[in-house]
Backbone as CSV, one residue per row, in Angstrom:
resi,resn,N_x,N_y,N_z,CA_x,CA_y,CA_z,C_x,C_y,C_z
1,MET,0.840,-1.195,0.000,0.000,0.000,0.000,0.878,1.248,0.000
2,SER,0.462,2.262,-0.716,1.222,3.504,-0.745,0.962,4.301,0.520
3,PHE,1.823,5.295,0.743,1.667,6.134,1.923,0.329,6.867,1.886
4,ASP,-0.063,7.339,0.705,-1.324,8.080,0.581,-2.515,7.197,0.913
5,SER,-2.496,5.929,0.483,-3.626,5.043,0.755,-3.731,4.740,2.244
6,ILE,-2.596,4.551,2.946,-2.621,4.331,4.393,-3.172,5.552,5.105
7,HIS,-2.764,6.726,4.639,-3.255,7.966,5.235,-4.766,8.085,5.062
8,ASP,-5.268,7.722,3.882,-6.713,7.788,3.637,-7.472,6.816,4.533
9,VAL,-6.897,5.615,4.752,-7.552,4.613,5.590,-7.667,5.115,7.027
10,LEU,-6.586,5.663,7.560,-6.586,6.127,8.952,-7.432,7.385,9.137
11,ASN,-7.736,8.080,8.054,-8.609,9.251,8.149,-10.082,8.869,8.155
12,CYS,-10.378,7.621,7.898,-11.762,7.141,7.932,-12.097,6.700,9.354
13,ASP,-13.057,7.345,9.984,-13.387,7.059,11.380,-13.840,5.613,11.580
14,ASP,-14.600,5.077,10.645,-15.103,3.705,10.800,-13.958,2.695,10.785
15,ILE,-13.002,2.889,9.878,-11.867,1.962,9.798,-10.960,2.127,11.021
16,LEU,-10.720,3.393,11.404,-9.885,3.653,12.579,-10.504,3.021,13.828
17,ARG,-11.815,3.108,13.937,-12.512,2.517,15.086,-12.282,1.005,15.150
18,GLU,-12.384,0.331,14.005,-12.202,-1.123,13.980,-10.760,-1.506,14.320
19,ILE,-9.808,-0.681,13.902,-8.400,-0.955,14.217,-8.143,-0.791,15.710
20,LEU,-8.642,0.308,16.269,-8.383,0.596,17.683,-9.100,-0.382,18.604
21,LEU,-10.262,-0.868,18.178,-10.988,-1.828,19.001,-10.222,-3.133,19.178
22,ARG,-9.307,-3.407,18.262,-8.539,-4.649,18.315,-7.213,-4.504,19.069
23,LEU,-6.877,-3.290,19.466,-5.641,-3.075,20.219,-5.838,-3.496,21.668
24,PRO,-4.896,-4.221,22.261,-5.010,-4.603,23.678,-4.887,-3.380,24.578
25,PRO,-5.355,-3.470,25.816,-5.366,-2.316,26.732,-4.041,-1.572,26.857
26,PRO,-2.885,-2.246,27.006,-1.637,-1.465,27.126,-1.349,-0.603,25.902
27,SER,-1.719,-1.099,24.720,-1.459,-0.350,23.492,-2.439,0.799,23.319
28,ILE,-3.698,0.574,23.657,-4.688,1.636,23.482,-4.393,2.813,24.398
29,SER,-3.838,2.541,25.581,-3.506,3.619,26.510,-2.396,4.500,25.961
30,LYS,-1.443,3.885,25.249,-0.330,4.654,24.694,-0.717,5.389,23.418
31,SER,-1.795,4.958,22.773,-2.172,5.522,21.471,-2.715,6.934,21.575
32,ILE,-3.065,7.384,22.774,-3.631,8.730,22.897,-2.604,9.811,22.611
33,ILE,-1.302,9.479,22.649,-0.278,10.503,22.417,0.068,10.650,20.937
34,ILE,-0.546,9.843,20.069,-0.212,9.914,18.645,-0.658,11.237,18.043
35,SER,-1.866,11.645,18.362,-2.382,12.920,17.840,-3.594,13.335,18.660
36,LYS,-3.991,14.597,18.520,-5.190,15.078,19.208,-6.435,14.361,18.700
37,ARG,-6.433,14.018,17.406,-7.584,13.306,16.836,-7.732,11.945,17.495
38,TRP,-6.635,11.199,17.658,-6.698,9.895,18.307,-7.089,10.045,19.772
39,LEU,-6.592,11.062,20.433,-6.945,11.306,21.831,-8.446,11.521,21.974
40,ASN,-8.997,12.418,21.174,-10.436,12.698,21.244,-11.263,11.481,20.850
41,PHE,-10.761,10.710,19.891,-11.485,9.525,19.418,-11.536,8.465,20.510
42,ILE,-10.392,8.168,21.119,-10.317,7.116,22.137,-11.089,7.494,23.393
43,CYS,-11.097,8.792,23.728,-11.787,9.239,24.945,-13.265,9.536,24.724
44,SER,-13.755,9.393,23.498,-15.164,9.656,23.234,-16.033,8.597,23.900
45,SER,-17.240,8.985,24.294,-18.138,8.065,24.997,-18.537,6.889,24.122
46,SER,-18.748,7.113,22.827,-19.169,6.026,21.944,-18.071,4.977,21.794
47,PHE,-16.810,5.432,21.633,-15.728,4.469,21.468,-15.452,3.722,22.769
48,ARG,-15.439,4.422,23.893,-15.093,3.750,25.150,-16.145,2.704,25.532
49,GLN,-17.416,2.955,25.193,-18.447,1.949,25.465,-18.225,0.695,24.639
50,SER,-17.876,0.890,23.365,-17.611,-0.266,22.501,-16.361,-1.003,22.953
51,TYR,-15.333,-0.265,23.353,-14.082,-0.891,23.767,-14.257,-1.661,25.072
52,LEU,-14.957,-1.084,26.029,-15.176,-1.757,27.304,-16.054,-2.993,27.138
53,THR,-16.982,-2.949,26.183,-17.812,-4.128,25.909,-16.965,-5.267,25.366
54,GLN,-16.018,-4.936,24.503,-15.183,-5.965,23.894,-14.137,-6.509,24.860
55,TRP,-13.611,-5.664,25.761,-12.528,-6.067,26.654,-12.990,-6.172,28.100
56,ARG,-14.260,-6.307,28.346,-14.826,-6.224,29.699,-14.184,-7.221,30.668
57,GLN,-13.869,-8.417,30.217,-13.379,-9.460,31.108,-11.958,-9.215,31.597
58,SER,-11.183,-8.423,30.869,-9.771,-8.269,31.236,-9.317,-6.822,31.308
59,PHE,-10.247,-5.886,31.278,-9.828,-4.489,31.198,-10.827,-3.591,31.900
60,ARG,-10.297,-2.662,32.664,-11.128,-1.673,33.330,-10.425,-0.323,33.236
61,LEU,-10.969,0.579,32.447,-10.335,1.862,32.164,-11.108,2.990,32.827
62,LEU,-10.462,3.655,33.783,-11.079,4.807,34.441,-10.773,6.098,33.705
63,GLY,-9.624,6.151,33.061,-9.241,7.366,32.357,-7.742,7.402,32.136
64,PHE,-7.255,8.555,31.690,-5.838,8.744,31.415,-5.322,9.903,32.259
65,PHE,-4.264,9.646,33.024,-3.619,10.723,33.758,-2.618,11.423,32.844
66,VAL,-2.563,12.735,32.958,-1.683,13.539,32.119,-0.445,13.912,32.928
67,CYS,0.715,13.557,32.409,1.969,13.819,33.123,2.490,15.199,32.734
68,ASN,2.797,16.026,33.727,3.344,17.354,33.486,4.499,17.594,34.451
69,PHE,5.728,17.533,33.925,6.912,17.714,34.762,7.354,19.175,34.833
70,LEU,6.562,20.081,34.287,6.978,21.470,34.173,7.262,22.112,35.525
71,TYR,6.501,21.690,36.542,6.619,22.348,37.843,7.356,21.496,38.875
72,LEU,7.804,20.305,38.487,8.449,19.411,39.446,9.880,19.847,39.716
73,GLY,10.243,19.916,40.988,11.609,20.224,41.356,12.033,21.644,41.092
74,ARG,11.079,22.546,40.861,11.417,23.931,40.598,11.658,24.687,41.911
75,PRO,12.527,25.702,41.912,12.714,26.509,43.129,11.456,27.288,43.457
76,ARG,11.357,27.728,44.697,10.145,28.418,45.139,9.863,29.691,44.352
77,ASP,10.908,30.353,43.898,10.717,31.583,43.135,10.671,31.323,41.623
78,GLY,10.552,30.059,41.245,10.519,29.700,39.836,9.108,29.673,39.279
79,LEU,8.906,28.880,38.235,7.627,28.810,37.545,6.573,28.157,38.428
80,HIS,5.387,28.769,38.532,4.322,28.251,39.381,3.137,27.805,38.530
81,ARG,2.443,26.789,39.006,1.253,26.294,38.329,0.095,27.257,38.557
82,PRO,-0.593,27.687,37.499,-1.747,28.582,37.683,-2.874,27.874,38.421
83,PRO,-3.691,28.601,39.190,-4.748,27.971,39.997,-5.753,27.173,39.181
84,TRP,-5.981,27.564,37.935,-6.993,26.880,37.131,-6.492,25.549,36.562
85,GLU,-5.195,25.294,36.636,-4.650,24.055,36.083,-4.508,23.006,37.175
86,PRO,-5.183,21.852,37.064,-5.074,20.824,38.107,-3.679,20.225,38.152
87,ALA,-3.229,19.888,39.364,-1.905,19.287,39.514,-1.878,17.868,38.959
88,LEU,-2.991,17.169,39.053,-3.079,15.784,38.586,-4.248,15.664,37.611
89,PRO,-4.088,16.103,36.352,-5.193,16.082,35.393,-5.597,14.660,35.028
90,LEU,-6.895,14.415,34.943,-7.436,13.120,34.559,-8.386,13.296,33.386
91,LEU,-8.115,12.574,32.301,-9.051,12.515,31.177,-9.951,11.310,31.415
92,SER,-11.138,11.552,31.915,-12.038,10.477,32.303,-12.595,9.756,31.073
93,THR,-12.817,8.442,31.219,-13.392,7.647,30.135,-14.664,6.918,30.562
94,CYS,-15.171,7.208,31.766,-16.393,6.560,32.226,-16.961,7.358,33.396
95,LYS,-18.161,6.997,33.827,-18.789,7.704,34.932,-17.976,7.558,36.218
96,GLU,-17.408,6.365,36.426,-16.581,6.167,37.614,-15.362,7.089,37.581
97,GLY,-14.822,7.289,36.378,-13.720,8.228,36.235,-14.156,9.649,36.499
98,ASP,-15.380,10.002,36.056,-15.914,11.339,36.344,-16.069,11.545,37.847
99,ASP,-16.585,10.529,38.538,-16.742,10.633,39.991,-15.390,10.800,40.674
100,LEU,-14.394,10.085,40.178,-13.051,10.187,40.739,-12.471,11.578,40.498
101,LYS,-12.718,12.103,39.307,-12.174,13.409,38.935,-12.704,14.523,39.821
102,PHE,-13.987,14.430,40.213,-14.611,15.497,40.993,-14.722,15.160,42.481
103,SER,-14.089,14.082,42.917,-14.181,13.684,44.334,-13.300,14.525,45.244
104,GLY,-12.273,15.138,44.684,-11.363,15.954,45.488,-10.101,15.226,45.909
105,ILE,-10.053,13.899,45.754,-8.879,13.150,46.202,-7.655,13.452,45.353
106,LEU,-7.855,13.776,44.069,-6.716,14.045,43.195,-5.955,15.292,43.624
107,LYS,-6.652,16.248,44.249,-5.982,17.453,44.725,-5.011,17.145,45.858
108,GLU,-5.306,16.089,46.616,-4.454,15.733,47.744,-3.201,14.991,47.308
109,LEU,-3.219,14.394,46.131,-2.123,13.525,45.715,-0.971,14.269,45.058
110,GLY,-1.119,15.554,44.788,-0.031,16.301,44.182,0.098,16.049,42.699
111,TYR,1.331,15.990,42.215,1.608,15.862,40.787,1.807,14.405,40.379
112,PHE,1.424,14.113,39.158,1.695,12.794,38.589,3.195,12.647,38.370
113,MET,3.753,11.500,38.789,5.175,11.232,38.564,5.397,10.003,37.693
114,ASP,4.715,8.902,38.037,4.920,7.673,37.274,3.795,6.700,37.587
115,SER,3.703,5.621,36.812,2.722,4.572,37.065,3.334,3.233,36.695
116,SER,2.831,2.180,37.334,3.306,0.834,37.058,2.246,-0.167,37.477
117,LYS,1.818,-1.024,36.538,0.850,-2.086,36.792,-0.415,-1.582,37.484
118,GLY,-0.892,-0.416,37.052,-2.133,0.127,37.586,-1.968,0.977,38.829
119,PHE,-0.777,1.006,39.433,-0.526,1.834,40.601,0.054,3.172,40.165
120,LEU,-0.205,4.193,40.957,0.181,5.553,40.614,1.160,6.092,41.641
121,LEU,2.230,6.734,41.158,3.168,7.442,42.029,2.971,8.929,41.810
122,SER,2.700,9.637,42.891,2.478,11.079,42.792,3.055,11.750,44.024
123,GLY,2.960,13.073,44.070,3.451,13.795,45.232,4.050,15.129,44.865
124,ARG,4.862,15.649,45.768,5.534,16.929,45.574,6.976,16.787,46.044
125,HIS,7.895,16.983,45.107,9.313,16.920,45.462,9.641,18.041,46.463
126,PRO,10.601,17.800,47.369,11.393,16.578,47.496,11.015,15.734,48.717
127,LYS,9.828,15.998,49.333,9.523,15.355,50.609,8.279,14.466,50.605
128,THR,7.278,14.787,49.801,5.982,14.130,49.911,5.712,13.242,48.708
129,TYR,5.464,11.949,48.981,5.189,10.997,47.909,4.042,10.071,48.318
130,TYR,3.202,9.735,47.330,2.083,8.831,47.539,2.145,7.701,46.515
131,VAL,1.790,6.507,46.956,1.500,5.393,46.046,0.003,5.132,46.169
132,TRP,-0.678,5.141,45.024,-2.144,5.120,45.047,-2.673,4.063,44.096
133,ASN,-3.656,3.298,44.591,-4.350,2.307,43.778,-5.682,2.902,43.335
134,PRO,-5.843,3.260,42.046,-7.089,3.887,41.589,-8.322,3.003,41.757
135,ILE,-8.127,1.682,41.832,-9.273,0.789,41.964,-9.802,0.807,43.394
136,SER,-8.917,0.587,44.362,-9.332,0.616,45.771,-9.456,2.036,46.298
137,LYS,-8.835,2.991,45.563,-8.858,4.417,45.936,-8.235,4.648,47.315
138,GLN,-7.267,3.837,47.658,-6.572,3.964,48.931,-5.148,4.474,48.701
139,PRO,-4.864,5.726,49.059,-3.488,6.231,48.908,-2.635,5.851,50.113
140,PHE,-1.354,5.608,49.859,-0.405,5.359,50.942,0.681,6.414,50.872
141,GLN,0.817,7.189,51.931,1.845,8.214,51.965,3.153,7.622,52.473
142,LEU,4.195,7.764,51.679,5.496,7.258,52.070,6.093,8.135,53.163
143,PRO,6.912,7.552,54.046,7.605,8.392,55.032,8.529,9.382,54.324
144,GLU,8.844,10.459,54.993,9.673,11.491,54.385,11.074,10.947,54.106
145,PRO,11.603,11.166,52.893,12.956,10.679,52.577,14.005,11.268,53.516
146,ARG,15.068,10.512,53.704,16.137,10.951,54.593,17.105,11.898,53.893
147,GLN,17.294,11.695,52.582,18.249,12.494,51.829,17.551,13.638,51.102
148,PHE,18.220,14.782,51.039,17.687,15.919,50.300,18.410,16.018,48.960
149,TYR,17.666,15.820,47.883,18.209,15.966,46.535,17.503,17.145,45.870
150,LYS,18.244,18.223,45.642,17.625,19.384,45.008,17.271,19.088,43.561
151,MET,18.127,18.328,42.886,17.873,17.892,41.515,17.845,16.370,41.528
152,LEU,16.803,15.764,40.946,16.712,14.316,41.009,15.926,13.760,39.829
153,CYS,16.004,12.432,39.680,15.132,11.706,38.756,14.586,10.503,39.508
154,MET,13.507,9.930,39.000,12.748,8.941,39.749,12.639,7.616,38.999
155,ALA,12.235,6.594,39.763,11.863,5.300,39.182,10.827,4.672,40.095
156,PHE,9.861,3.961,39.496,8.775,3.318,40.241,8.657,1.893,39.729
157,VAL,8.891,0.921,40.615,8.903,-0.488,40.233,7.856,-1.235,41.046
158,VAL,6.862,-1.832,40.379,5.834,-2.646,41.031,5.987,-4.080,40.548
159,GLU,6.003,-5.016,41.487,6.171,-6.415,41.115,5.343,-7.303,42.032
160,ASP,5.056,-8.509,41.574,4.305,-9.487,42.365,5.268,-10.258,43.260
161,CYS,4.970,-10.315,44.539,5.787,-11.089,45.465,5.355,-12.552,45.446
162,SER,6.132,-13.395,46.083,5.871,-14.834,46.061,4.556,-15.206,46.737
163,ASP,4.134,-14.402,47.721,2.899,-14.714,48.435,1.671,-14.079,47.790
164,GLY,1.842,-13.517,46.596,0.726,-12.916,45.878,0.450,-11.466,46.223
165,VAL,1.182,-10.916,47.168,1.010,-9.522,47.566,1.790,-8.627,46.607
166,ILE,1.224,-7.471,46.290,1.904,-6.528,45.422,2.996,-5.805,46.210
167,CYS,4.211,-5.824,45.686,5.339,-5.121,46.303,5.819,-4.029,45.353
168,TYR,6.365,-2.959,45.896,6.841,-1.884,45.037,8.062,-1.200,45.650
169,LYS,8.795,-0.516,44.771,9.941,0.281,45.180,9.853,1.653,44.514
170,VAL,10.201,2.675,45.265,10.304,4.038,44.747,11.762,4.454,44.874
171,ILE,12.370,4.825,43.759,13.803,5.134,43.739,14.006,6.596,43.360
172,ARG,14.774,7.296,44.186,15.162,8.684,43.903,16.658,8.695,43.633
173,ALA,17.063,9.273,42.509,18.484,9.346,42.153,18.910,10.807,42.093
174,LYS,20.029,11.101,42.718,20.519,12.479,42.768,21.125,12.887,41.431
175,CYS,20.764,14.085,40.987,21.354,14.657,39.780,22.149,15.901,40.172
176,GLU,23.307,16.066,39.591,24.151,17.217,39.899,23.661,18.444,39.136
177,ARG,23.748,19.595,39.791,23.328,20.835,39.128,24.250,21.156,37.966
178,LYS,25.550,20.928,38.161,26.502,21.123,37.084,26.711,19.787,36.375
179,LEU,26.755,19.828,35.071,26.856,18.604,34.287,28.287,18.067,34.335
180,ILE,28.618,17.488,35.491,29.937,16.908,35.690,29.792,15.388,35.673
181,GLU,30.524,14.742,34.806,30.455,13.282,34.724,31.154,12.652,35.932
182,ARG,30.503,11.646,36.511,31.046,10.960,37.675,30.940,9.453,37.477
183,HIS,31.630,8.728,38.368,31.538,7.273,38.355,30.502,6.761,39.351
184,THR,29.946,7.642,40.165,28.992,7.232,41.197,27.773,8.145,41.179
185,VAL,26.680,7.630,41.718,25.476,8.433,41.895,24.779,7.959,43.170
186,SER,24.308,8.903,43.954,23.596,8.583,45.187,22.125,8.339,44.883
187,ILE,21.592,7.222,45.395,20.169,6.941,45.236,19.580,6.613,46.605
188,GLU,18.273,6.797,46.720,17.544,6.449,47.927,16.323,5.650,47.508
189,THR,16.141,4.480,48.102,15.090,3.560,47.687,14.132,3.279,48.832
190,PHE,12.839,3.430,48.557,11.814,3.014,49.510,11.264,1.667,49.065
191,SER,11.191,0.728,49.982,10.652,-0.603,49.697,9.406,-0.832,50.537
192,SER,8.345,-1.325,49.909,7.122,-1.616,50.656,7.327,-2.781,51.613
193,LYS,8.350,-3.605,51.370,8.624,-4.732,52.251,9.166,-4.271,53.601
194,THR,10.039,-3.263,53.581,10.651,-2.765,54.821,9.926,-1.551,55.383
195,GLY,9.211,-0.810,54.505,8.515,0.392,54.953,9.451,1.531,55.283
196,ALA,10.684,1.516,54.725,11.669,2.540,55.049,12.508,2.865,53.810
197,TRP,13.163,4.040,53.858,14.085,4.461,52.815,15.483,3.933,53.125
198,LYS,16.235,3.599,52.083,17.611,3.147,52.235,18.490,3.878,51.227
199,GLN,19.550,4.502,51.721,20.469,5.224,50.860,21.561,4.291,50.348
200,THR,21.866,4.400,49.051,22.877,3.563,48.408,23.655,4.410,47.407
201,THR,24.890,4.028,47.157,25.699,4.681,46.129,25.946,3.700,44.995
202,LEU,25.463,4.051,43.808,25.696,3.214,42.632,27.045,3.564,42.019
203,THR,27.760,2.576,41.560,29.036,2.794,40.898,28.965,2.275,39.466
204,CYS,29.784,2.873,38.621,29.804,2.497,37.207,31.236,2.627,36.691
205,SER,31.634,1.733,35.812,32.980,1.791,35.260,33.160,2.987,34.330
206,SER,32.056,3.466,33.740,32.102,4.631,32.857,31.556,5.852,33.586
207,THR,32.009,7.025,33.180,31.471,8.256,33.757,30.133,8.580,33.114
208,PHE,29.244,9.216,33.884,27.925,9.554,33.365,27.306,10.656,34.215
209,ALA,26.216,11.226,33.714,25.428,12.218,34.438,23.968,12.003,34.068
210,LEU,23.103,11.854,35.079,21.689,11.595,34.834,20.957,12.882,34.469
211,CYS,19.907,12.748,33.668,19.074,13.892,33.291,18.098,14.195,34.427
212,PRO,18.068,15.420,34.937,17.173,15.744,36.048,15.717,15.834,35.607
213,ARG,14.822,15.686,36.607,13.376,15.820,36.415,12.837,14.868,35.352
214,THR,13.309,13.628,35.381,12.808,12.609,34.472,12.433,11.367,35.275
215,VAL,11.629,10.498,34.679,11.298,9.215,35.305,11.863,8.102,34.450
216,ALA,12.134,6.983,35.086,12.773,5.874,34.386,11.743,5.047,33.622
217,THR,12.227,4.329,32.638,11.462,3.264,32.001,11.890,1.949,32.652
218,VAL,10.921,1.215,33.189,11.216,-0.029,33.890,10.792,-1.203,33.018
219,ILE,11.735,-2.076,32.682,11.472,-3.238,31.838,11.929,-4.479,32.589
220,GLY,10.978,-5.343,32.935,11.326,-6.557,33.654,11.998,-6.294,34.992
221,GLY,11.618,-5.205,35.651,12.200,-4.861,36.939,13.520,-4.128,36.847
222,VAL,14.035,-3.906,35.631,15.307,-3.213,35.424,15.036,-1.745,35.090
223,VAL,15.725,-0.849,35.772,15.511,0.588,35.629,16.395,1.145,34.515
224,HIS,15.782,1.915,33.606,16.506,2.567,32.514,16.303,4.076,32.641
225,TRP,17.376,4.789,33.006,17.324,6.247,33.134,17.958,6.902,31.920
226,LEU,17.426,8.070,31.567,18.079,8.896,30.552,19.299,9.557,31.174
227,ALA,20.417,9.473,30.481,21.640,10.145,30.914,22.003,11.205,29.883
228,MET,22.894,12.101,30.286,23.286,13.175,29.373,24.086,12.614,28.209
229,TRP,24.134,13.413,27.140,24.884,13.085,25.942,24.383,11.793,25.288
230,ARG,23.045,11.639,25.306,22.359,10.548,24.596,22.750,9.161,25.111
231,ASN,23.052,9.077,26.378,23.361,7.790,26.985,22.173,7.282,27.799
232,ILE,22.201,6.002,28.130,21.184,5.386,28.981,21.892,4.696,30.145
233,ALA,21.439,5.010,31.361,21.971,4.364,32.557,21.020,3.241,32.968
234,ILE,21.540,2.051,33.159,20.734,0.869,33.474,21.116,0.354,34.855
235,TYR,20.095,0.119,35.684,20.314,-0.335,37.053,19.298,-1.422,37.393
236,ASP,19.792,-2.564,37.833,18.938,-3.668,38.260,18.997,-3.752,39.780
237,PRO,17.921,-3.364,40.504,17.952,-3.368,41.970,18.208,-4.750,42.576
238,ARG,18.001,-5.804,41.806,18.163,-7.156,42.326,19.600,-7.655,42.244
239,ARG,20.478,-6.878,41.588,21.841,-7.364,41.341,22.912,-6.423,41.892
240,GLY,22.695,-5.917,43.073,23.739,-5.122,43.708,23.720,-3.665,43.306
241,ASP,24.804,-2.977,43.629,24.885,-1.525,43.474,25.753,-1.134,42.296
242,ARG,25.453,-1.740,41.140,26.179,-1.429,39.926,25.237,-0.827,38.889
243,ALA,25.746,0.179,38.182,25.015,0.781,37.081,25.822,0.597,35.798
244,TYR,25.130,0.576,34.670,25.783,0.356,33.393,25.335,1.445,32.419
245,ILE,26.266,1.897,31.592,25.992,2.986,30.666,26.077,2.473,29.243
246,PHE,25.070,2.846,28.444,25.047,2.488,27.026,24.804,3.743,26.208
247,GLY,25.575,3.932,25.166,25.423,5.095,24.318,24.499,4.837,23.145
């Protein structure tokens, strides 16, 4: 098929609807960032009813949280969020999502930071963090971190424990204000198993500098951070205090 014919197909709402209805839940959630047209289409009441009917047995969609890092980690005299802009915006996709949006609980949770396996990490740097289950609607406030990192990046890892209980880790990594390459980086990890923060120093054979105000991509429990100069820092919490750099 030519490029023009593919473009014509995707511009047809009926064909686009049939394509999107066949996408599994993880893919449909990511598809909203393709364009404003796809966002409006996926969040429309007619499409969400059809999608929930088709995926009812294995999928429950309350809405889409919008991530905005613009105000995270900023100094007090820096850029401020206007009063009319919610700290934790939710694009609702059902009545339950509408009820959640107007319940007032989202105002208490601060800013969106990350999500993993249906759990939400939110809060306000550098002291207040929440892990929240949108289904049970029960937020858990983490104890205040021991280390003060003026510039940092985050990681959120949720995994199934052997006894069937959901376990998670919240990782804060220190970023230097000056872009100086180092062989070490200070991190602080909260574990739901211990209920406490633990400070650790990661070491790496190569020099690197992490990008501030970013969240990691977690694949199979392995943390992937963006580093400066188009590098990626990889850290596996299960294998000691070593980090690896890939360009």
